Backbone as JSON Lines, residues from 0, in Angstrom:
{"i":0,"aa":"M","n":[1.96,-89.15,-10.0],"ca":[1.75,-87.84,-10.03],"c":[2.74,-86.95,-9.1]}
{"i":1,"aa":"K","n":[3.06,-87.46,-8.08],"ca":[4.03,-86.68,-7.05],"c":[5.37,-86.44,-7.84]}
{"i":2,"aa":"T","n":[5.76,-87.17,-8.65],"ca":[7.13,-87.24,-9.35],"c":[7.04,-86.24,-10.73]}
{"i":3,"aa":"L","n":[5.43,-86.22,-11.19],"ca":[5.38,-85.09,-12.13],"c":[5.45,-83.68,-11.65]}
{"i":4,"aa":"R","n":[4.9,-83.56,-10.41],"ca":[4.97,-82.32,-9.66],"c":[6.21,-81.78,-9.57]}
{"i":5,"aa":"L","n":[6.87,-82.68,-8.93],"ca":[8.37,-82.32,-8.34],"c":[9.11,-82.29,-9.84]}
{"i":6,"aa":"C","n":[8.98,-82.59,-10.87],"ca":[9.79,-82.4,-12.06],"c":[9.36,-81.08,-12.54]}
{"i":7,"aa":"L","n":[7.94,-80.68,-12.35],"ca":[7.38,-79.49,-12.84],"c":[8.06,-78.41,-12.19]}
{"i":8,"aa":"I","n":[8.19,-78.64,-10.7],"ca":[8.5,-77.41,-9.94],"c":[10.1,-77.38,-9.8]}
{"i":9,"aa":"A","n":[10.96,-78.23,-10.16],"ca":[12.14,-78.37,-10.61],"c":[12.53,-77.5,-11.81]}
{"i":10,"aa":"C","n":[11.77,-78.06,-12.85],"ca":[11.92,-77.14,-14.12],"c":[11.77,-75.6,-13.76]}
{"i":11,"aa":"G","n":[10.66,-75.42,-13.25],"ca":[10.3,-73.93,-12.99],"c":[11.25,-73.23,-12.32]}
{"i":12,"aa":"L","n":[11.73,-73.85,-11.18],"ca":[13.05,-73.24,-10.61],"c":[14.26,-73.14,-11.33]}
{"i":13,"aa":"L","n":[14.49,-74.03,-12.15],"ca":[15.63,-73.82,-13.07],"c":[15.7,-72.93,-13.95]}
{"i":14,"aa":"T","n":[14.3,-72.65,-14.7],"ca":[14.15,-71.82,-15.71],"c":[14.13,-70.44,-15.0]}
{"i":15,"aa":"G","n":[13.71,-70.2,-13.68],"ca":[13.69,-69.01,-13.1],"c":[15.02,-68.68,-12.75]}
{"i":16,"aa":"L","n":[16.0,-69.43,-12.49],"ca":[17.38,-69.22,-12.1],"c":[18.18,-68.88,-13.23]}
{"i":17,"aa":"I","n":[17.79,-69.54,-14.4],"ca":[18.54,-68.97,-15.53],"c":[18.12,-67.67,-16.23]}
{"i":18,"aa":"S","n":[16.8,-67.49,-16.23],"ca":[16.29,-65.95,-16.47],"c":[16.92,-64.99,-15.68]}
{"i":19,"aa":"T","n":[16.93,-65.24,-14.49],"ca":[17.43,-64.35,-13.36],"c":[18.62,-63.81,-13.66]}
{"i":20,"aa":"S","n":[19.66,-65.1,-14.0],"ca":[21.01,-64.67,-14.11],"c":[21.32,-64.11,-15.48]}
{"i":21,"aa":"A","n":[20.55,-64.3,-16.44],"ca":[20.63,-63.65,-17.72],"c":[20.39,-62.22,-17.41]}
{"i":22,"aa":"E","n":[19.23,-61.78,-16.87],"ca":[18.62,-60.42,-16.64],"c":[19.76,-59.57,-15.97]}
{"i":23,"aa":"E","n":[20.33,-60.17,-15.12],"ca":[21.06,-59.44,-13.93],"c":[22.46,-59.22,-14.67]}
{"i":24,"aa":"K","n":[22.65,-58.04,-14.94],"ca":[24.1,-57.71,-15.43],"c":[24.73,-56.78,-14.37]}
{"i":25,"aa":"T","n":[25.99,-57.01,-13.67],"ca":[26.74,-56.36,-12.76],"c":[27.23,-55.12,-13.6]}
{"i":26,"aa":"L","n":[26.79,-53.95,-13.01],"ca":[27.35,-52.58,-13.6],"c":[28.77,-52.59,-13.05]}
{"i":27,"aa":"T","n":[29.66,-52.14,-13.87],"ca":[31.09,-51.95,-13.41],"c":[31.33,-50.26,-13.27]}
{"i":28,"aa":"L","n":[32.5,-49.8,-12.61],"ca":[32.79,-48.47,-12.63],"c":[32.94,-47.87,-13.96]}
{"i":29,"aa":"E","n":[33.39,-48.83,-14.92],"ca":[33.57,-48.13,-16.49],"c":[32.37,-48.1,-17.07]}
{"i":30,"aa":"D","n":[31.4,-48.72,-16.7],"ca":[29.97,-48.81,-17.43],"c":[29.37,-47.4,-16.93]}
{"i":31,"aa":"I","n":[29.7,-46.94,-15.7],"ca":[29.13,-45.86,-15.03],"c":[29.46,-44.51,-15.4]}
{"i":32,"aa":"I","n":[31.17,-44.5,-15.31],"ca":[31.58,-43.13,-15.51],"c":[31.75,-42.38,-17.02]}
{"i":33,"aa":"F","n":[31.54,-43.5,-17.89],"ca":[31.58,-42.94,-19.06],"c":[30.27,-42.73,-19.82]}
{"i":34,"aa":"D","n":[29.15,-42.91,-18.92],"ca":[27.82,-42.82,-19.55],"c":[27.2,-41.7,-18.69]}
{"i":35,"aa":"A","n":[26.78,-40.51,-19.16],"ca":[26.14,-39.53,-18.48],"c":[24.79,-39.74,-17.75]}
{"i":36,"aa":"K","n":[23.89,-40.77,-18.37],"ca":[22.84,-41.05,-17.91],"c":[22.72,-41.31,-16.28]}
{"i":37,"aa":"Y","n":[23.8,-42.06,-15.91],"ca":[24.05,-42.14,-14.3],"c":[24.04,-40.99,-13.5]}
{"i":38,"aa":"V","n":[24.78,-39.91,-13.87],"ca":[24.92,-38.76,-13.26],"c":[23.6,-38.09,-13.32]}
{"i":39,"aa":"G","n":[22.87,-38.45,-14.4],"ca":[21.54,-37.55,-14.85],"c":[20.61,-37.88,-14.08]}
{"i":40,"aa":"E","n":[20.52,-39.12,-13.42],"ca":[19.65,-39.57,-12.31],"c":[19.43,-38.89,-11.25]}
{"i":41,"aa":"F","n":[20.46,-38.08,-10.78],"ca":[20.56,-37.4,-9.56],"c":[20.12,-35.66,-9.72]}
{"i":42,"aa":"L","n":[20.0,-35.53,-11.29],"ca":[19.81,-34.08,-11.41],"c":[18.3,-33.56,-11.37]}
{"i":43,"aa":"G","n":[18.11,-32.27,-10.9],"ca":[16.82,-32.11,-10.53],"c":[16.35,-31.03,-11.84]}
{"i":44,"aa":"P","n":[15.25,-30.3,-11.75],"ca":[14.91,-29.5,-12.99],"c":[16.04,-28.19,-13.2]}
{"i":45,"aa":"K","n":[16.76,-28.13,-12.25],"ca":[17.74,-26.89,-12.27],"c":[18.85,-27.51,-11.56]}
{"i":46,"aa":"T","n":[20.3,-27.36,-12.33],"ca":[21.2,-28.06,-11.72],"c":[22.34,-26.94,-11.62]}
{"i":47,"aa":"L","n":[23.2,-26.8,-10.57],"ca":[23.97,-25.67,-10.12],"c":[25.59,-26.26,-10.83]}
{"i":48,"aa":"L","n":[26.31,-25.82,-11.75],"ca":[27.49,-26.24,-11.94],"c":[28.43,-25.17,-11.2]}
{"i":49,"aa":"Q","n":[29.57,-26.21,-10.71],"ca":[30.64,-25.42,-9.94],"c":[31.77,-25.74,-10.79]}
{"i":50,"aa":"L","n":[32.33,-24.74,-11.38],"ca":[33.56,-25.15,-12.85],"c":[34.81,-24.1,-12.13]}
{"i":51,"aa":"K","n":[35.94,-24.95,-12.76],"ca":[37.15,-24.15,-12.53],"c":[37.45,-24.0,-13.88]}
{"i":52,"aa":"G","n":[37.83,-22.56,-14.03],"ca":[38.38,-21.93,-15.37],"c":[37.32,-21.9,-16.58]}
{"i":53,"aa":"D","n":[37.49,-22.09,-17.47],"ca":[36.95,-21.68,-18.62],"c":[35.55,-22.96,-18.67]}
{"i":54,"aa":"A","n":[34.29,-22.33,-18.84],"ca":[33.14,-23.39,-18.87],"c":[32.89,-23.79,-20.14]}
{"i":55,"aa":"G","n":[33.65,-23.46,-21.26],"ca":[32.99,-23.7,-22.78],"c":[33.46,-25.45,-22.75]}
{"i":56,"aa":"P","n":[34.52,-25.89,-22.44],"ca":[34.74,-27.45,-22.68],"c":[33.72,-28.23,-21.8]}
{"i":57,"aa":"V","n":[33.45,-27.78,-20.7],"ca":[32.11,-28.62,-20.0],"c":[30.9,-28.22,-20.54]}
{"i":58,"aa":"L","n":[30.71,-27.14,-20.95],"ca":[29.33,-26.84,-21.63],"c":[29.19,-27.66,-22.96]}
{"i":59,"aa":"A","n":[30.17,-27.66,-23.77],"ca":[30.36,-28.32,-25.04],"c":[30.33,-29.94,-24.63]}
{"i":60,"aa":"A","n":[30.69,-30.5,-23.48],"ca":[30.77,-32.0,-23.47],"c":[29.24,-32.3,-23.0]}
{"i":61,"aa":"L","n":[28.74,-31.25,-22.27],"ca":[27.3,-31.56,-21.62],"c":[26.38,-31.6,-22.77]}
{"i":62,"aa":"A","n":[26.55,-30.67,-23.81],"ca":[25.63,-30.41,-24.88],"c":[25.55,-31.87,-25.83]}
{"i":63,"aa":"K","n":[26.79,-32.56,-25.76],"ca":[26.86,-33.7,-26.59],"c":[26.02,-34.99,-25.89]}
{"i":64,"aa":"T","n":[25.38,-34.77,-24.61],"ca":[24.92,-35.68,-23.83],"c":[23.25,-35.38,-23.8]}
{"i":65,"aa":"D","n":[22.36,-36.21,-23.35],"ca":[20.87,-35.84,-23.15],"c":[20.69,-35.09,-22.04]}
{"i":66,"aa":"L","n":[21.66,-34.77,-21.13],"ca":[21.37,-34.06,-19.81],"c":[20.69,-32.64,-19.91]}
{"i":67,"aa":"P","n":[21.12,-31.85,-21.05],"ca":[20.4,-30.58,-21.21],"c":[18.84,-30.48,-21.42]}
{"i":68,"aa":"A","n":[18.47,-31.98,-21.93],"ca":[16.9,-31.94,-22.09],"c":[16.19,-32.47,-20.79]}
{"i":69,"aa":"K","n":[17.08,-32.92,-19.73],"ca":[16.51,-33.34,-18.43],"c":[16.45,-32.12,-17.52]}
{"i":70,"aa":"T","n":[17.6,-31.18,-17.53],"ca":[17.7,-29.8,-16.44],"c":[18.36,-28.9,-17.21]}
{"i":71,"aa":"T","n":[18.18,-27.77,-16.49],"ca":[18.7,-26.3,-16.8],"c":[20.02,-26.24,-15.97]}
{"i":72,"aa":"F","n":[21.05,-25.9,-16.65],"ca":[22.35,-25.75,-16.05],"c":[22.72,-24.34,-15.74]}
{"i":73,"aa":"M","n":[22.84,-23.86,-14.37],"ca":[23.51,-22.72,-14.11],"c":[24.55,-22.74,-13.15]}
{"i":74,"aa":"L","n":[25.42,-21.77,-13.29],"ca":[26.65,-21.56,-12.71],"c":[26.3,-21.25,-11.18]}
{"i":75,"aa":"L","n":[27.18,-21.76,-10.36],"ca":[27.01,-21.59,-9.03],"c":[27.14,-19.99,-8.57]}
{"i":76,"aa":"P","n":[26.19,-19.22,-7.96],"ca":[26.48,-17.84,-7.82],"c":[27.79,-17.37,-7.02]}
{"i":77,"aa":"A","n":[28.37,-16.34,-7.41],"ca":[29.52,-15.99,-6.84],"c":[29.48,-15.75,-5.22]}
{"i":78,"aa":"Q","n":[28.26,-15.36,-4.86],"ca":[27.98,-15.41,-3.29],"c":[27.95,-16.41,-2.76]}
{"i":79,"aa":"A","n":[27.72,-17.74,-3.38],"ca":[27.66,-19.04,-2.7],"c":[28.9,-19.47,-2.35]}
{"i":80,"aa":"T","n":[29.12,-20.35,-1.15],"ca":[30.27,-21.05,-0.86],"c":[30.33,-22.35,-1.81]}
{"i":81,"aa":"P","n":[31.47,-22.43,-2.45],"ca":[31.48,-23.41,-3.28],"c":[31.94,-24.84,-2.54]}
{"i":82,"aa":"A","n":[31.52,-25.89,-2.85],"ca":[31.79,-27.2,-2.58],"c":[33.34,-27.42,-2.54]}
{"i":83,"aa":"K","n":[33.89,-27.99,-1.46],"ca":[35.3,-28.33,-1.44],"c":[35.75,-29.7,-0.85]}
{"i":84,"aa":"P","n":[36.57,-30.33,-1.71],"ca":[36.89,-31.79,-1.0],"c":[37.45,-31.53,0.52]}
{"i":85,"aa":"K","n":[37.09,-32.28,1.58],"ca":[37.83,-32.12,2.65],"c":[38.51,-33.42,2.77]}
{"i":86,"aa":"F","n":[38.2,-34.63,2.05],"ca":[39.07,-35.64,2.05],"c":[39.02,-36.19,0.57]}
{"i":87,"aa":"E","n":[40.55,-36.28,0.1],"ca":[41.12,-36.52,-1.19],"c":[41.75,-37.65,-1.26]}
{"i":88,"aa":"T","n":[41.42,-38.85,-1.78],"ca":[42.27,-40.05,-2.17],"c":[43.06,-39.91,-3.31]}
{"i":89,"aa":"P","n":[44.02,-39.87,-3.34],"ca":[44.89,-39.96,-4.73],"c":[44.79,-41.07,-5.5]}
{"i":90,"aa":"P","n":[44.82,-41.04,-6.95],"ca":[44.8,-42.36,-7.67],"c":[45.87,-43.31,-7.4]}
{"i":91,"aa":"N","n":[45.69,-44.64,-7.17],"ca":[46.78,-45.5,-7.06],"c":[47.02,-46.0,-8.28]}
{"i":92,"aa":"L","n":[48.44,-45.59,-8.63],"ca":[48.98,-45.94,-9.92],"c":[49.6,-47.14,-9.83]}
{"i":93,"aa":"P","n":[49.91,-47.86,-10.73],"ca":[50.65,-48.9,-10.8],"c":[52.17,-48.54,-10.79]}
{"i":94,"aa":"E","n":[53.05,-49.1,-10.21],"ca":[54.54,-48.54,-10.34],"c":[54.82,-48.44,-11.73]}
{"i":95,"aa":"S","n":[54.54,-49.68,-12.74],"ca":[54.91,-49.6,-14.06],"c":[54.59,-48.38,-14.72]}
{"i":96,"aa":"R","n":[53.16,-47.68,-14.35],"ca":[52.79,-46.31,-15.05],"c":[53.49,-45.34,-14.57]}
{"i":97,"aa":"K","n":[54.01,-45.18,-13.21],"ca":[54.5,-44.02,-12.71],"c":[55.99,-43.77,-13.3]}
{"i":98,"aa":"W","n":[56.39,-44.55,-13.98],"ca":[57.8,-44.39,-14.62],"c":[57.62,-44.42,-16.3]}
{"i":99,"aa":"Q","n":[56.59,-44.4,-16.46],"ca":[56.37,-44.17,-18.15],"c":[56.12,-42.74,-18.59]}
{"i":100,"aa":"D","n":[56.92,-42.75,-19.63],"ca":[57.11,-41.21,-20.15],"c":[55.63,-40.75,-20.69]}
{"i":101,"aa":"M","n":[54.76,-40.42,-19.98],"ca":[53.41,-40.1,-20.52],"c":[52.84,-38.93,-19.71]}
{"i":102,"aa":"E","n":[51.81,-38.31,-20.42],"ca":[50.99,-37.39,-19.8],"c":[49.39,-37.73,-20.01]}
{"i":103,"aa":"A","n":[48.76,-37.78,-18.81],"ca":[47.3,-38.41,-18.87],"c":[46.45,-37.41,-18.1]}
{"i":104,"aa":"T","n":[45.37,-37.11,-18.69],"ca":[44.32,-36.33,-18.08],"c":[43.03,-37.09,-18.03]}
{"i":105,"aa":"A","n":[42.15,-36.51,-17.17],"ca":[40.93,-37.12,-17.1],"c":[40.0,-35.77,-16.28]}
{"i":106,"aa":"S","n":[38.83,-35.52,-17.1],"ca":[38.06,-34.46,-16.39],"c":[36.68,-35.21,-16.16]}
{"i":107,"aa":"F","n":[36.31,-34.78,-14.88],"ca":[35.08,-35.39,-14.23],"c":[34.0,-34.16,-13.88]}
{"i":108,"aa":"L","n":[32.52,-34.71,-13.83],"ca":[31.63,-33.93,-13.29],"c":[31.09,-34.8,-12.16]}
{"i":109,"aa":"I","n":[31.27,-34.17,-10.99],"ca":[30.95,-35.21,-9.67],"c":[29.85,-34.4,-9.16]}
{"i":110,"aa":"F","n":[28.68,-35.45,-8.83],"ca":[27.56,-34.93,-8.3],"c":[27.87,-34.92,-6.87]}
{"i":111,"aa":"V","n":[27.84,-33.78,-6.32],"ca":[28.05,-33.51,-4.81],"c":[26.65,-33.24,-4.16]}
{"i":112,"aa":"S","n":[26.07,-34.26,-3.25],"ca":[24.9,-33.93,-2.69],"c":[25.03,-32.59,-1.53]}
{"i":113,"aa":"A","n":[23.58,-32.11,-1.3],"ca":[23.68,-31.21,0.0],"c":[24.38,-31.71,1.19]}
{"i":114,"aa":"E","n":[24.65,-33.17,1.33],"ca":[25.15,-33.63,2.62],"c":[26.6,-33.8,2.28]}
{"i":115,"aa":"G","n":[27.33,-33.3,1.05],"ca":[28.5,-33.41,0.91],"c":[29.0,-34.97,0.45]}
{"i":116,"aa":"K","n":[28.09,-35.86,-0.1],"ca":[28.35,-37.0,-0.47],"c":[28.61,-36.94,-1.99]}
{"i":117,"aa":"M","n":[29.5,-37.72,-2.55],"ca":[29.79,-37.86,-3.94],"c":[28.87,-38.88,-4.41]}
{"i":118,"aa":"E","n":[27.69,-38.62,-5.03],"ca":[26.78,-39.56,-5.44],"c":[26.89,-40.09,-6.75]}
{"i":119,"aa":"S","n":[27.43,-39.46,-7.57],"ca":[27.82,-40.09,-9.2],"c":[28.84,-39.19,-9.79]}
{"i":120,"aa":"L","n":[29.47,-39.7,-10.69],"ca":[30.36,-38.96,-11.65],"c":[30.39,-39.4,-12.96]}
{"i":121,"aa":"Y","n":[30.87,-38.57,-13.72],"ca":[30.84,-38.43,-15.24],"c":[32.16,-38.15,-15.95]}
{"i":122,"aa":"C","n":[32.84,-39.1,-16.44],"ca":[34.26,-38.55,-17.22],"c":[33.59,-37.99,-18.48]}
{"i":123,"aa":"Y","n":[33.74,-36.75,-18.7],"ca":[33.49,-36.17,-20.0],"c":[34.52,-35.86,-20.93]}
{"i":124,"aa":"D","n":[35.98,-36.12,-20.4],"ca":[36.96,-35.96,-21.11],"c":[38.01,-36.7,-20.83]}
{"i":125,"aa":"Q","n":[38.89,-37.69,-21.53],"ca":[40.04,-38.33,-21.2],"c":[40.94,-38.64,-22.2]}
{"i":126,"aa":"N","n":[42.33,-38.63,-22.1],"ca":[43.08,-39.32,-23.08],"c":[43.86,-40.47,-22.8]}
{"i":127,"aa":"D","n":[43.22,-41.05,-21.55],"ca":[43.98,-42.45,-21.09],"c":[42.95,-43.08,-20.33]}
{"i":128,"aa":"R","n":[42.1,-43.97,-20.85],"ca":[41.1,-44.64,-20.23],"c":[41.46,-45.3,-18.9]}
{"i":129,"aa":"V","n":[42.61,-45.94,-18.93],"ca":[42.93,-46.64,-17.62],"c":[42.98,-45.54,-16.59]}
{"i":130,"aa":"Y","n":[43.89,-44.47,-16.8],"ca":[44.27,-43.6,-15.99],"c":[42.83,-42.86,-15.43]}
{"i":131,"aa":"A","n":[42.02,-42.64,-16.32],"ca":[40.36,-42.41,-16.0],"c":[40.04,-43.03,-14.96]}
{"i":132,"aa":"L","n":[39.85,-44.42,-15.11],"ca":[39.35,-45.34,-14.15],"c":[40.12,-45.25,-12.9]}
{"i":133,"aa":"L","n":[41.23,-45.19,-12.69],"ca":[42.09,-45.15,-11.69],"c":[41.66,-43.8,-10.95]}
{"i":134,"aa":"V","n":[41.32,-42.72,-11.62],"ca":[41.09,-41.36,-10.81],"c":[39.63,-41.74,-10.39]}
{"i":135,"aa":"A","n":[38.72,-42.19,-11.14],"ca":[37.36,-42.38,-10.88],"c":[37.13,-43.29,-9.54]}
{"i":136,"aa":"H","n":[37.96,-44.41,-9.46],"ca":[38.03,-45.25,-8.24],"c":[38.23,-44.25,-6.95]}
{"i":137,"aa":"A","n":[39.39,-43.52,-7.07],"ca":[39.85,-42.72,-6.13],"c":[38.58,-41.65,-5.71]}
{"i":138,"aa":"I","n":[38.11,-41.12,-6.53],"ca":[37.18,-40.18,-6.38],"c":[35.94,-40.52,-5.46]}
{"i":139,"aa":"T","n":[35.7,-41.92,-5.99],"ca":[34.57,-42.79,-4.98],"c":[34.69,-42.44,-3.6]}
{"i":140,"aa":"K","n":[35.86,-42.27,-3.16],"ca":[36.32,-42.23,-1.76],"c":[36.34,-40.96,-1.11]}
{"i":141,"aa":"W","n":[36.27,-39.97,-2.02],"ca":[36.24,-38.45,-1.63],"c":[35.06,-38.15,-0.55]}
{"i":142,"aa":"R","n":[35.18,-36.99,0.26],"ca":[34.3,-36.47,0.85],"c":[34.31,-34.86,0.71]}
{"i":143,"aa":"F","n":[33.16,-34.44,0.91],"ca":[33.16,-32.93,0.57],"c":[32.4,-32.17,1.7]}
{"i":144,"aa":"N","n":[32.85,-30.75,1.84],"ca":[32.14,-29.78,2.27],"c":[31.07,-29.32,1.3]}
{"i":145,"aa":"A","n":[29.73,-29.46,1.6],"ca":[28.91,-29.11,0.48],"c":[28.72,-27.48,0.28]}
{"i":146,"aa":"A","n":[28.42,-27.27,-1.11],"ca":[28.24,-26.02,-1.43],"c":[27.1,-25.33,-0.54]}
{"i":147,"aa":"K","n":[27.08,-23.95,-0.18],"ca":[26.17,-23.45,0.58],"c":[25.88,-22.06,-0.19]}
{"i":148,"aa":"F","n":[24.52,-21.61,0.04],"ca":[24.21,-20.22,-0.42],"c":[23.57,-19.72,1.09]}
{"i":149,"aa":"G","n":[24.22,-18.95,1.78],"ca":[23.83,-18.62,3.14],"c":[24.16,-19.82,4.12]}
{"i":150,"aa":"D","n":[23.08,-20.02,4.69],"ca":[23.26,-21.37,5.57],"c":[22.62,-22.56,4.88]}
{"i":151,"aa":"T","n":[22.17,-22.52,3.69],"ca":[21.38,-23.58,3.03],"c":[22.38,-24.39,2.13]}
{"i":152,"aa":"A","n":[22.51,-25.74,2.41],"ca":[23.61,-26.46,1.59],"c":[22.81,-26.79,0.44]}
{"i":153,"aa":"L","n":[23.64,-26.84,-0.71],"ca":[23.26,-27.05,-2.18],"c":[23.93,-28.22,-2.94]}
{"i":154,"aa":"P","n":[23.1,-28.99,-3.61],"ca":[23.85,-29.92,-4.45],"c":[24.43,-29.4,-5.7]}
{"i":155,"aa":"V","n":[25.52,-29.62,-6.05],"ca":[26.06,-29.15,-7.33],"c":[26.98,-30.38,-8.29]}
{"i":156,"aa":"L","n":[27.13,-29.97,-9.3],"ca":[27.9,-30.65,-10.25],"c":[29.39,-29.93,-10.09]}
{"i":157,"aa":"Y","n":[30.25,-30.58,-9.57],"ca":[31.59,-30.21,-9.36],"c":[32.49,-30.71,-10.47]}
{"i":158,"aa":"Q","n":[33.07,-29.73,-10.97],"ca":[34.25,-30.11,-12.1],"c":[35.62,-30.44,-11.5]}
{"i":159,"aa":"H","n":[36.22,-31.45,-11.99],"ca":[37.69,-31.92,-11.64],"c":[38.18,-32.5,-12.7]}
{"i":160,"aa":"T","n":[39.5,-31.91,-12.75],"ca":[40.56,-32.16,-13.78],"c":[42.05,-32.98,-13.11]}
{"i":161,"aa":"A","n":[41.86,-34.18,-13.35],"ca":[43.12,-34.8,-12.68],"c":[44.26,-34.93,-13.96]}
{"i":162,"aa":"T","n":[45.48,-34.49,-13.63],"ca":[46.75,-34.71,-14.65],"c":[47.73,-35.74,-14.06]}
{"i":163,"aa":"F","n":[48.37,-36.22,-14.92],"ca":[49.43,-37.05,-14.48],"c":[50.53,-37.01,-15.49]}
{"i":164,"aa":"S","n":[51.7,-36.54,-15.18],"ca":[52.95,-36.61,-16.13],"c":[53.91,-37.42,-15.59]}
{"i":165,"aa":"G","n":[54.33,-38.31,-16.3],"ca":[55.1,-39.53,-15.9],"c":[56.55,-39.04,-15.92]}
{"i":166,"aa":"M","n":[57.57,-39.88,-15.57],"ca":[58.9,-39.23,-15.29],"c":[59.45,-39.18,-16.67]}
{"i":167,"aa":"M","n":[59.93,-38.08,-16.95],"ca":[60.92,-38.07,-18.06],"c":[62.07,-38.68,-17.69]}
{"i":168,"aa":"I","n":[62.64,-39.5,-18.82],"ca":[63.78,-40.14,-18.56],"c":[65.09,-39.16,-19.05]}
{"i":169,"aa":"P","n":[65.61,-38.58,-18.02],"ca":[66.7,-38.02,-18.31],"c":[68.01,-38.53,-18.8]}
{"i":170,"aa":"T","n":[69.07,-37.74,-19.49],"ca":[70.21,-38.1,-19.64],"c":[71.14,-38.33,-18.35]}
{"i":171,"aa":"R","n":[72.12,-39.17,-18.53],"ca":[72.8,-39.38,-17.3],"c":[73.77,-38.12,-16.8]}
{"i":172,"aa":"N","n":[74.36,-37.64,-17.91],"ca":[75.01,-36.38,-17.58],"c":[75.03,-35.39,-18.84]}
{"i":173,"aa":"D","n":[74.57,-34.21,-18.22],"ca":[74.3,-32.86,-19.17],"c":[75.81,-32.43,-19.34]}
{"i":174,"aa":"S","n":[76.43,-32.44,-20.21],"ca":[77.88,-31.81,-20.48],"c":[77.76,-30.27,-20.5]}
{"i":175,"aa":"S","n":[76.6,-29.94,-20.64],"ca":[76.62,-28.26,-20.96],"c":[76.75,-27.72,-19.61]}
{"i":176,"aa":"N","n":[75.97,-28.35,-18.37],"ca":[76.07,-27.72,-17.44],"c":[76.59,-28.45,-16.2]}
{"i":177,"aa":"R","n":[77.17,-29.68,-16.48],"ca":[77.68,-30.74,-15.63],"c":[76.77,-31.13,-14.43]}
{"i":178,"aa":"N","n":[75.41,-30.82,-14.63],"ca":[74.45,-31.31,-13.68],"c":[74.41,-32.92,-13.91]}
{"i":179,"aa":"N","n":[74.18,-33.57,-12.69],"ca":[73.62,-34.73,-13.1],"c":[72.21,-35.02,-13.01]}
{"i":180,"aa":"N","n":[71.5,-35.21,-13.95],"ca":[70.12,-35.32,-14.21],"c":[69.36,-36.72,-13.99]}
{"i":181,"aa":"M","n":[69.61,-37.23,-12.95],"ca":[69.09,-38.52,-12.63],"c":[67.59,-38.23,-12.08]}
{"i":182,"aa":"G","n":[66.83,-39.06,-12.44],"ca":[65.34,-39.26,-11.93],"c":[64.89,-40.68,-12.21]}
{"i":183,"aa":"S","n":[65.09,-41.4,-12.89],"ca":[64.77,-42.61,-13.03],"c":[65.57,-43.68,-12.86]}
{"i":184,"aa":"P","n":[65.1,-44.8,-11.82],"ca":[65.94,-45.89,-11.33],"c":[66.69,-46.53,-12.73]}
{"i":185,"aa":"A","n":[66.3,-46.54,-13.74],"ca":[66.9,-47.05,-14.82],"c":[68.06,-46.12,-15.32]}
{"i":186,"aa":"N","n":[68.22,-45.03,-14.77],"ca":[69.34,-44.27,-15.33],"c":[70.26,-43.88,-14.25]}
{"i":187,"aa":"T","n":[70.17,-44.43,-13.04],"ca":[71.05,-44.24,-12.1],"c":[72.19,-45.08,-11.95]}
{"i":188,"aa":"P","n":[73.2,-44.58,-11.9],"ca":[74.48,-45.45,-12.25],"c":[74.85,-46.51,-11.24]}
{"i":189,"aa":"M","n":[75.03,-47.52,-11.13],"ca":[75.15,-48.62,-10.47],"c":[76.86,-48.32,-9.81]}
{"i":190,"aa":"P","n":[76.73,-48.52,-8.54],"ca":[78.06,-48.39,-7.81],"c":[79.12,-49.29,-8.15]}
{"i":191,"aa":"K","n":[80.29,-48.9,-8.2],"ca":[81.33,-49.73,-8.71],"c":[81.48,-50.8,-7.58]}
{"i":192,"aa":"A","n":[81.98,-52.37,-7.84],"ca":[82.18,-53.21,-6.91],"c":[83.77,-52.84,-6.39]}
{"i":193,"aa":"A","n":[83.66,-53.32,-5.06],"ca":[84.88,-53.09,-4.18],"c":[85.97,-53.95,-4.9]}
{"i":194,"aa":"P","n":[87.19,-53.43,-4.73],"ca":[88.27,-54.23,-5.52],"c":[88.57,-55.33,-4.68]}
């Protein structure tokens, strides 16, 4: 009888462990930043947008998500003090990408709380997924001065676009103006060996 009970308990524990591990899926940064629902969890009935430049692309990107059904977006009033990063970590690009002839951009909406914390972010536009992930990883370390209206701190969706231009591989010598256009280690002439 005791053996039967022990077997039932062991089977129950084993079944519980298997179902728990199957249900638990660890979210990655990639899962979160490309899905607007995660930033949507922080939005209230009304959300202030702090945008740089033309609002059209951001509003068009938001219209493609289910966020407008959850909140009403309003631009941060001109009288308000905008949120501003007080600590920005640059993206850590691998050396191999720094020397590629490429241009990469990634545009984000960053939910900045009234305490100046980066709570969530959403990549609404990018042309290089790896670059977007590198920038997102850096943004998770940022700290902000919160937006304020008078003395009241406000949460905002802060728009940020990061761009990267790789090194152009120049010609060694431009004969038209005799300038040495070196910029890439691959194009740097090697010193001559001593005789």
